KEKOLDREN-52287 format. One record per residue: residue in one letter; x, z, y of N, C-alpha, C in turn. Coordinates in Angstrom, 2 decimals, m for minus. Layout:
N
+---------+---------+---------+---------+---------+---------+---------+---------+---------+---------+
: residuo :     n.x :     n.z :     n.y :    ca.x :    ca.z :    ca.y :     c.x :     c.z :     c.y :
+---------+---------+---------+---------+---------+---------+---------+---------+---------+---------+
:       a :       X :       Z :       Y :       X :       Z :       Y :       X :       Z :       Y :
...
+---------+---------+---------+---------+---------+---------+---------+---------+---------+---------+
This chain:
78
+---------+---------+---------+---------+---------+---------+---------+---------+---------+---------+
: residuo :     n.x :     n.z :     n.y :    ca.x :    ca.z :    ca.y :     c.x :     c.z :     c.y :
+---------+---------+---------+---------+---------+---------+---------+---------+---------+---------+
:       m :   m4.16 :   11.28 :   m5.34 :   m3.67 :   10.22 :   m4.45 :   m2.42 :   10.55 :   m3.81 :
:       p :   m1.37 :   10.27 :   m4.45 :    0.05 :   10.60 :   m3.82 :    0.32 :    9.70 :   m2.60 :
:       t :    0.64 :   10.31 :   m1.54 :    1.11 :    9.66 :   m0.40 :    2.51 :    9.35 :   m0.64 :
:       v :    2.92 :    8.08 :   m0.38 :    4.32 :    7.82 :   m0.63 :    5.15 :    7.39 :    0.70 :
:       l :    4.33 :    7.16 :    1.75 :    5.00 :    6.88 :    2.97 :    3.93 :    6.93 :    4.12 :
:       r :    4.51 :    7.40 :    5.27 :    3.65 :    7.53 :    6.42 :    4.52 :    6.85 :    7.67 :
:       i :    3.85 :    5.91 :    8.26 :    4.44 :    5.25 :    9.43 :    3.30 :    5.14 :   10.43 :
:       g :    3.66 :    5.79 :   11.57 :    2.60 :    5.91 :   12.73 :    1.33 :    6.32 :   12.05 :
:       p :    0.22 :    5.67 :   12.41 :   m1.04 :    6.06 :   11.97 :   m1.39 :    5.69 :   10.51 :
:       y :   m0.45 :    5.04 :    9.79 :   m0.78 :    4.53 :    8.53 :   m0.26 :    5.41 :    7.37 :
:       r :   m1.09 :    5.62 :    6.38 :   m0.80 :    6.36 :    5.23 :   m0.79 :    5.38 :    4.00 :
:       f :    0.38 :    5.24 :    3.35 :    0.59 :    4.45 :    2.21 :    0.49 :    5.29 :    0.92 :
:       f :   m0.44 :    4.95 :   m0.06 :   m0.67 :    5.83 :   m1.11 :   m1.18 :    4.95 :   m2.36 :
:       f :   m1.19 :    5.59 :   m3.47 :   m1.77 :    5.04 :   m4.69 :   m2.95 :    5.94 :   m5.17 :
:       y :   m3.86 :    5.30 :   m5.88 :   m4.92 :    6.13 :   m6.53 :   m4.39 :    6.38 :   m7.98 :
:       a :   m4.53 :    7.54 :   m8.43 :   m4.20 :    8.01 :   m9.79 :   m4.70 :    7.09 :  m10.80 :
:       g :   m5.83 :    6.59 :  m10.70 :   m6.45 :    5.66 :  m11.74 :   m5.97 :    4.21 :  m11.65 :
:       d :   m5.00 :    3.93 :  m10.86 :   m4.49 :    2.57 :  m10.63 :   m3.52 :    2.07 :  m11.57 :
:       r :   m3.13 :    2.90 :  m12.63 :   m2.01 :    2.59 :  m13.66 :   m2.22 :    1.34 :  m14.39 :
:       a :   m3.50 :    0.84 :  m14.77 :   m3.67 :   m0.33 :  m15.43 :   m3.49 :   m1.55 :  m14.64 :
:       e :   m3.39 :   m1.51 :  m13.36 :   m3.26 :   m2.66 :  m12.44 :   m1.78 :   m3.00 :  m12.16 :
:       p :   m1.52 :   m4.18 :  m11.71 :   m0.15 :   m4.43 :  m11.25 :    0.20 :   m3.55 :  m10.09 :
:       p :    1.56 :   m3.42 :   m9.86 :    2.01 :   m2.48 :   m8.65 :    1.36 :   m2.88 :   m7.35 :
:       h :    0.84 :   m1.92 :   m6.69 :    0.16 :   m2.19 :   m5.38 :    0.21 :   m0.88 :   m4.64 :
:       v :   m0.14 :   m1.04 :   m3.37 :   m0.29 :    0.23 :   m2.50 :   m1.57 :    0.03 :   m1.57 :
:       h :   m2.15 :    1.13 :   m1.33 :   m3.33 :    1.24 :   m0.46 :   m2.72 :    1.73 :    0.91 :
:       v :   m3.25 :    1.18 :    2.04 :   m2.90 :    1.64 :    3.25 :   m4.13 :    2.01 :    4.03 :
:       r :   m4.20 :    3.26 :    4.65 :   m5.34 :    3.77 :    5.30 :   m5.02 :    4.21 :    6.68 :
:       r :   m5.91 :    3.98 :    7.59 :   m5.92 :    4.55 :    9.00 :   m7.39 :    4.85 :    9.33 :
:       e :   m7.60 :    6.07 :    9.57 :   m8.93 :    6.56 :    9.79 :   m9.89 :    6.09 :    8.60 :
:       k :  m10.89 :    5.28 :    8.99 :  m11.83 :    4.82 :    7.97 :  m11.40 :    3.34 :    7.39 :
:       s :  m10.37 :    2.82 :    7.83 :   m9.95 :    1.47 :    7.41 :   m9.05 :    1.62 :    6.32 :
:       e :   m9.14 :    0.72 :    5.39 :   m8.29 :    0.70 :    4.25 :   m7.98 :   m0.75 :    3.72 :
:       a :   m6.84 :   m1.00 :    3.31 :   m6.41 :   m2.27 :    2.72 :   m5.57 :   m2.03 :    1.51 :
:       k :   m5.48 :   m3.00 :    0.63 :   m4.69 :   m2.90 :   m0.64 :   m3.76 :   m4.16 :   m0.63 :
:       f :   m2.52 :   m3.89 :   m0.89 :   m1.46 :   m4.88 :   m0.99 :   m0.69 :   m4.87 :   m2.27 :
:       w :   m0.55 :   m6.05 :   m2.96 :    0.20 :   m6.23 :   m4.10 :    1.63 :   m6.07 :   m3.81 :
:       l :    2.51 :   m5.54 :   m4.65 :    3.92 :   m5.24 :   m4.25 :    4.92 :   m6.22 :   m4.90 :
:       d :    4.60 :   m6.84 :   m6.07 :    5.55 :   m7.72 :   m6.65 :    5.71 :   m9.08 :   m5.93 :
:       a :    4.66 :   m9.69 :   m5.55 :    4.71 :  m10.69 :   m4.58 :    3.80 :  m10.28 :   m3.46 :
:       v :    4.32 :   m9.70 :   m2.42 :    3.63 :   m8.98 :   m1.47 :    2.51 :   m9.87 :   m0.83 :
:       g :    1.33 :   m9.42 :   m0.92 :    0.16 :  m10.07 :   m0.28 :   m1.04 :   m9.18 :   m0.33 :
:       r :   m1.93 :   m9.51 :    0.52 :   m3.08 :   m8.65 :    0.70 :   m4.11 :   m8.95 :   m0.42 :
:       e :   m4.64 :   m7.92 :   m1.09 :   m5.62 :   m8.04 :   m2.03 :   m7.14 :   m7.90 :   m1.53 :
:       r :   m7.25 :   m6.87 :   m0.52 :   m8.38 :   m6.66 :    0.08 :   m8.25 :   m5.86 :    1.42 :
:       n :   m9.27 :   m5.98 :    2.25 :   m9.23 :   m5.36 :    3.56 :  m10.66 :   m4.87 :    3.76 :
:       r :  m10.72 :   m3.55 :    4.26 :  m11.90 :   m2.95 :    4.69 :  m11.80 :   m2.33 :    6.10 :
:       g :  m12.03 :   m2.98 :    7.13 :  m12.02 :   m2.47 :    8.46 :  m10.93 :   m2.76 :    9.28 :
:       f :   m9.72 :   m3.22 :    8.86 :   m8.61 :   m3.60 :    9.81 :   m8.86 :   m4.95 :   10.38 :
:       r :   m8.51 :   m5.16 :   11.74 :   m8.54 :   m6.42 :   12.36 :   m7.35 :   m7.20 :   11.90 :
:       a :   m7.47 :   m8.49 :   12.07 :   m6.40 :   m9.44 :   11.64 :   m4.98 :   m9.15 :   12.25 :
:       v :   m4.91 :   m8.81 :   13.45 :   m3.64 :   m8.49 :   14.12 :   m3.06 :   m7.26 :   13.45 :
:       e :   m3.81 :   m6.21 :   13.22 :   m3.34 :   m5.12 :   12.56 :   m2.97 :   m5.24 :   11.13 :
:       l :   m3.71 :   m6.10 :   10.44 :   m3.26 :   m6.45 :    9.05 :   m1.84 :   m7.01 :    8.98 :
:       r :   m1.67 :   m8.06 :    9.90 :   m0.36 :   m8.58 :    9.91 :    0.68 :   m7.53 :   10.07 :
:       r :    0.50 :   m6.60 :   11.01 :    1.49 :   m5.59 :   11.25 :    1.62 :   m4.72 :   10.03 :
:       i :    0.64 :   m4.41 :    9.36 :    0.66 :   m3.61 :    8.10 :    1.42 :   m4.36 :    6.98 :
:       e :    1.09 :   m5.71 :    6.87 :    1.84 :   m6.49 :    5.89 :    3.32 :   m6.55 :    6.14 :
:       r :    3.71 :   m6.69 :    7.35 :    5.14 :   m6.64 :    7.69 :    5.76 :   m5.25 :    7.17 :
:       l :    5.03 :   m4.08 :    7.51 :    5.50 :   m2.80 :    7.00 :    5.55 :   m2.75 :    5.52 :
:       v :    4.71 :   m3.35 :    4.83 :    4.70 :   m3.36 :    3.32 :    5.91 :   m4.17 :    2.91 :
:       l :    6.16 :   m5.34 :    3.56 :    7.30 :   m6.17 :    3.22 :    8.63 :   m5.34 :    3.44 :
:       e :    8.71 :   m4.63 :    4.52 :    9.89 :   m4.06 :    5.02 :   10.24 :   m2.79 :    3.99 :
:       h :    9.20 :   m2.23 :    3.42 :    9.32 :   m1.10 :    2.54 :    9.02 :   m1.36 :    1.14 :
:       a :    8.94 :   m2.61 :    0.80 :    8.48 :   m3.00 :   m0.60 :    9.32 :   m2.51 :   m1.68 :
:       e :   10.65 :   m2.44 :   m1.55 :   11.46 :   m1.88 :   m2.67 :   11.19 :   m0.36 :   m2.87 :
:       k :   11.07 :    0.43 :   m1.73 :   10.66 :    1.83 :   m1.89 :    9.40 :    2.06 :   m2.50 :
:       l :    8.43 :    1.20 :   m2.02 :    7.10 :    1.35 :   m2.63 :    7.00 :    1.09 :   m4.16 :
:       r :    7.69 :    0.04 :   m4.50 :    7.70 :   m0.36 :   m5.89 :    8.42 :    0.71 :   m6.72 :
:       t :    9.49 :    1.32 :   m6.20 :   10.14 :    2.45 :   m6.91 :    9.28 :    3.64 :   m7.06 :
:       e :    8.47 :    3.89 :   m6.03 :    7.60 :    5.09 :   m6.07 :    6.49 :    4.72 :   m7.02 :
:       w :    6.06 :    3.58 :   m7.09 :    4.99 :    3.16 :   m8.08 :    5.41 :    3.43 :   m9.46 :
:       h :    6.63 :    2.88 :   m9.85 :    7.13 :    2.95 :  m11.15 :    7.51 :    4.51 :  m11.54 :
:       e :    7.99 :    5.32 :  m10.53 :    8.29 :    6.71 :  m10.75 :    6.93 :    7.47 :  m11.01 :
:       y :    5.97 :    7.13 :  m10.33 :    4.66 :    7.92 :  m10.48 :    3.99 :    7.44 :  m11.81 :
:       f :    3.71 :    6.16 :  m12.07 :    2.93 :    5.76 :  m13.23 :    3.81 :    5.71 :  m14.49 :
:       e :    5.04 :    5.70 :  m14.50 :    5.84 :    5.69 :  m15.69 :    6.40 :    6.95 :  m16.04 :
:       a :    6.15 :    8.11 :  m15.29 :    6.70 :    9.37 :  m15.54 :    6.00 :   10.07 :  m16.71 :
+---------+---------+---------+---------+---------+---------+---------+---------+---------+---------+
């Protein structure tokens, strides 16, 4: 599970077995986790984050989408 970004309490990472899926990132804080698609940024699922916090995380994913996509391709296409 490579961590590709940390912002405040949030850890942005990939699961090593995610290669067969379209580019996405998982975001975790404590026991909460969400998954966001990267090509057309949008939430795929949420486990534990409240709506207000999800919107904050989605803004962070949008803000860093280019870096996250680059990291995805470097990790899975290496």
